[in-house]
N, C-alpha and C positions, 0 to 999 in steps of 0.2 A: 246664809242658807243653815237649817238646822240638820245634823247630819242622822241617818236613820240609823237605829239600832240594829247589832245583827238578828234581834230577835224579828222585830218587824218585818227584816229582809227575807230572812227565811221563812216566816208567817206568809209573804208576798208569796213567794215561790212555791209553798206548798199550795197555796188554792189557786195560783197560776198552773201549776200540775194537774190539780185536780177537774180545774174546767175544762183541760186539754185531753184530759181522759174522759169526760163523761161528754165530749162531744165525739171524741174519735175511736173510741175501745170498739163501739158496737161494729164500725165500720170495716173494721179490720177481721172479724170474726167470719171463717169459711173462704178469707182471700186465700191464693198461693203465696207461698210464702215470701217471692220477690215483690210483690204487687203488695203484700202486708206491709214488708219495711220499707217501700217507699211510699207509700202513704202516711206511715207512721210517721218518717224522715219530715214530708213535707207540714204534717200535722204540727210536730215540733219545733219547725221551723216559721212555721205561722205565728207560735205563740211565743218566739225569741225566747227560747228555754235553750235550745242548744248553743248558745253563746258561753252557756256555762259551764261548757267543757272545753272552753279555750280561755287562754289568759288574756286579760286586757289589752297587755302590750301588743297581742296579735291580731286585735278586733273582737275579743271576747267582751262578754257583758262586764261593764264597768262596775266594778263594789268595791265596797270599804273592808270586806271580809279576810282578804288576803293581799300582798301586794302586785302588781299590776303584772307581774311576769308567772304568777303562780295559778294554779286552779284549785278553788274554794273545796275542801272536803266537805265541809258543813252544807254549803248550798248542793254539792253533788247529793247528800244523803237526804236532803229533805225532798228533793225531787225525784229520786230513785225511789223511795220509798212509799211515795204518793203514786205515781204512775206505774210502778209495780202493784199496787192494789187495783187499779183499772187495767192493766193490759200487759203480759209478758215481752210482746212486741215491743209495746209503745218504752219500754224500761230499757230493753237491749239495743235497739236501737239507740237512745238516747247515749247511753254508756261508751258505744262502741265511737262515737264521733271524738271521744276523748280519748278512751285508749288508746286508739290507731294514731291519733295526731300530736297526743303529749312528747311523745319522742322527738318531734320536729321541734317541739314548743322547747326541750333542754337542749338540742344537740344542733337545731338546724340554721343554716346562715341566715342573716337578717332576710338575705333575697329570697331563698326557699321558704322562710316563715312567711313575709308579706305575698308570697304567690300563694301557698297553699290554706295556711290557715283562718283568715278571712272566709273562705268558702265554704270550709267546715264550720263556722260558727253561721251561717244562713244556710246550712245544709245544701249548697250548691256543689259539694265534693263529699265523698263517703269513704271512710278511712276503715282501715283493717291492720290489725295488728298480729304480725306472723312472729310467734316464738316457736311453737310444740312443731316437733317432729315424731315421727312414728319412734325413736328411739330416744327421743330428749322429751321429757315433759317437767317433772319436777327437778331435774337436773339438768341446769340450760350449761353447764359445761360439755354434756354429751352433745350439743351442735353440733352436726356435721355438716349442714350446709355451707359451703364455700364460696369465698369472694375472693377473685384473684384482679391484681392490678395489669390494667389496660393502657395505652398509650392517651387514649379520652378520659379514662374512668376505671369503671371495675367491672368484671363478669361475674356475675352469680349462677351457680348449680347446687341444685339440690331439690328437695322437697319439704315442706310444709303439711301440718295435718292439723285437724280440729280447729282452723280457721274461721272467727266469725266474719259475715260478710263476704264469704269468697265468691265470686260473680256479680257482686253487686258493688264493692269498694271502686272507687277511681285510683286510690293508689293505698300501698302494703307499708306498713314501716317492718324491716325485716334483719332478724340477726342471725349473722352469717360468721363464719370462722375465717379471718384474714391471716392468721398465723398458730402455730401450735398444736397441738395431737388431739384428737376427740377423746373427750374426758378430763382434760384442761378447762380450768374457769377463766385462763387469761385467753387472749387472742381471739376475741370476739368484738365485731364493730355492729353497727346497727345502720340501715340504710331507709333509704325513701326510693318506693319501688314504683313509678305508674303502673297503673295494671293495663295500660295500651302499650306495654312495653315487648317488644318482639322475642319471643321465645318464652313467654311466660304461660302456663296452660292451668285452669282450672277446672277439679273434679267434684262434685258436691256430691254429699251423701245426706241421709235423713238420720237425726236424735228423736228422743222420746218429743220435745216440744217443737212447736214449729219455729225454725231457725233458719237463716242461711249460712250454710257451714257447710267445709269439706275441704279437700288439699287444695294447695298453691304448688305446683312444679315450675322449675326453674331452670329452662334450657339454654344455658349460654346468655343469661339478659343481661344485656351492658346497660348501665346507669353511668352518668356523669361525676365527676369529683365534686360538683355541688351538694350531689345526694348522699352521701358521705354524713352522720349525725354523728358531730363530735369529733373528736379525735378517733386515729384509727387504734383501736382496741380498748375502746372504752362503751363499748355495745352492752356490756353488763351491766354497768353502772348507769346506762340509760335505762335499761330493760327492770332492772330494780327499782328504779328513780319511779317508774311511769307504774310500776304494781303498787310501789308503797304510798304513792298517791290517790291512784284510785280502788285500792282493796276493800277499806272501809266501806265504801258505797255499795259493795255486794251486799255486805251484812244489812245494810239500809234497806235493799230491796228485798231481801229475807224478810225483815221485819214487815214489808208491805205487803208480802204474800202469806203472812201470818194473820196480820191484822186483818184481811180479808175473806181467811177460811174462819177464824173466830168468829167474825161477822156471821158469815153463812150459817155455820155451826149452830150461834145463839137464836137465830129465827128458826131454823130446823127444828131447833128442841123445844122450842115455843110454840112452834105449830101443829107440828105432828103429834099425834095420839095413839095411843098404844094401848091395852089392855083398858082402855075408858078414861086415860086422863095423859095429859099433856109429857113430852118424854122430861121436858124440864123439872118435871116435879120428882122423877127417879134419881135417889140420891148420887148416885156412881155416877152419873150424868153431869150433876150439878157440879162434881167433885173435878171433874174432867175441865169444864167452863173454868174454875177458879183457877186450874193448874195452867191453864194455857193462859191463863190473863197474867199470873205471876210470872210465867217463861218470856212471856213477851214482854212485858215490861223492864224484866231485867237485861234482854236485848237491848231495848231502847237506849239503859243508859249507858251500857257499854258503847254502843255506835254513838251516843252523843259525847262519851268521855273522848275517845279514840278520835275523832271529827276535830274536835279541838284542839283535843294534843297536836295532830298533824298540821293544821291550820298555823297552829301557835309558831311551829318550825321545830317543834320536838324530836327525838327519836322514834320515840313510840312504837317501837317494835313489840311491844308486850300488848300495849292497849290495842292495835291494831290487830294482832292475833288472837287477845280473847275475843275481841268483836265480832271478827270473821266467823272463829270457830263456833262460839257460843250461838250466834245469831242464825247461822246457816244449818245448825243440828236441829236447833230448836224448830225453826220453820219446818222442816222435815218431820218433824214427831207432830207440832200442831194441825198441818197439812194431813196427815195420815189420821190424825182422831176425827179432822173434819169429815174424811172419806166415812170414817166406822160411824158416825153419828147418821150421817144420810143412807146407810146401809146399804139395799140394792144398788141405788141410785148415785152412790157416791164411786162405783165404778162403770158407771155411764157415759159412754164418749160425749161430750157437748155437756154436763152440768160444770159449773163453775169450780165445783171441790176437785172432780177428776182432775179438770185442767190443772189446777194449782198443785195436785201431789205431781205430775209431771212436769212441770214448769219448775219446781223447788228444786227437784233435785239435783241438778248440776251444777248448784252454787255450792256446793259441798265439796266439788273437783274443782271448777275451774277458779283460776288466781292463786293457787296454794290450796291443795288437799285440807281438808280437816288434820290428817296425820301431821302436815307439814306445819300446820299451825300449832301442834302439840311439843314439836320440837323445837320450833322456835320460842315457845313459853318454857318450856325445859330450859334451854339452855339460858333464859332469862333470869328464872327462878335460881337456877344452881351459880348466877353471875359469871357463869362462861363466854 
C-alpha cells in the first residue's frame, strides 16, 4: 500500500475542516455558549476531526506524521487554520479537547489513558486544562492550589481562573502544589479531576468573544492515586510539554482569522463605492491589502516552520515563539484594518469583521503572552 505523503494528509484535513465549517458555523450563530460548544463538539466528532487531538496509541487518529504516542502539530495547525476561518467556537472547542487531555497522554497510566482518551477522541468526554490562578498566569511557579496526600489518594484545595470549558468539561487536568513554597517552580504535580468530584465548584463569567470560561474552585476535592499524572513533582514538566505541543496551533488559528479578515476586506473594497468609484481604487487602501497579504504570508511560513520542527522532535523554542508572537500580533493588526475598511459597519455587532476583531484579541494572551514569547526569543538570540 502506498503511504500518503504529509502534504496529501494535510490537504485532506484542510478540506475536511472546511466542509465541517461550511455545514456547522451558521448553526452556532446566536446560540448560547454551552449550546454552541456542544453543537460544535458534535459536528467535529461527526467529521472525525477530534481524533487528531489524541495520540493514535490512545484511540486518536492513525497517521504517519508523528509517532503513535504523539499528536501532530502540523495536523492541528491545518485543522485550526481552516476552522478559525469559519468559526471561533469550532476552533476553540477542537483544540481544548487536546489541550485538556494531552497531560493524560503524557503522564497518565495505561488504565487512565484507556478509560479517558478514546472518549475524548470521539467527543464523548469534554476536557479542560486548569493552570491559571488569580495570582499565577505566566509564572506557573506561583501556583498555590494545594494537593495533599490522603489514605486513598489526594485532596485538592484552591482556585483556578480563566479556565476554558468551565461548566462544560467532564474532567479537568489540574496543576497543583504538592510540596515547596509558592513562587518555587519545583513541587508542582498534575492531576486528572472528574467534573463530578465532590467539592468541585464552577463559576462562569463572560469574556469578549463567546466562550465557556470561568473559575474552578476546589473545596477539599478528593481524587485517587491513579489520578496523579506522571511522578509527584513532575507537573510543571507536563504542563510545559503540553503547551509546547499545542502553542504553535494558536498561531495557526490566528492565520485563519487573518485570512477571513483579508477576504472580507477585499470583497468590501471591491464592492463599496465612495466618491463615485470603488474603494479598491484608492491607493492607500490598495497598500493596506498588499501589506495584509505580506504579513499573513510571513505568518504562514513561520507557522509551517515551527510545526515541522515540533513534529520532527526538535527543541524548537525559537521557532514556536516566533510563530506565536508574529502570527497573533499580525492577526490583530489585519482584523483591525478590516474593521477600518468597513467603516461604521465594522463596529456593528453581528458583522463578520466585528466578530473577528473580538475573537482574535485573546490569542495574544493565552498559552503565553506576546511579551513571554519575546523573552523566550531574546534568550535564544543571546544563547542563554
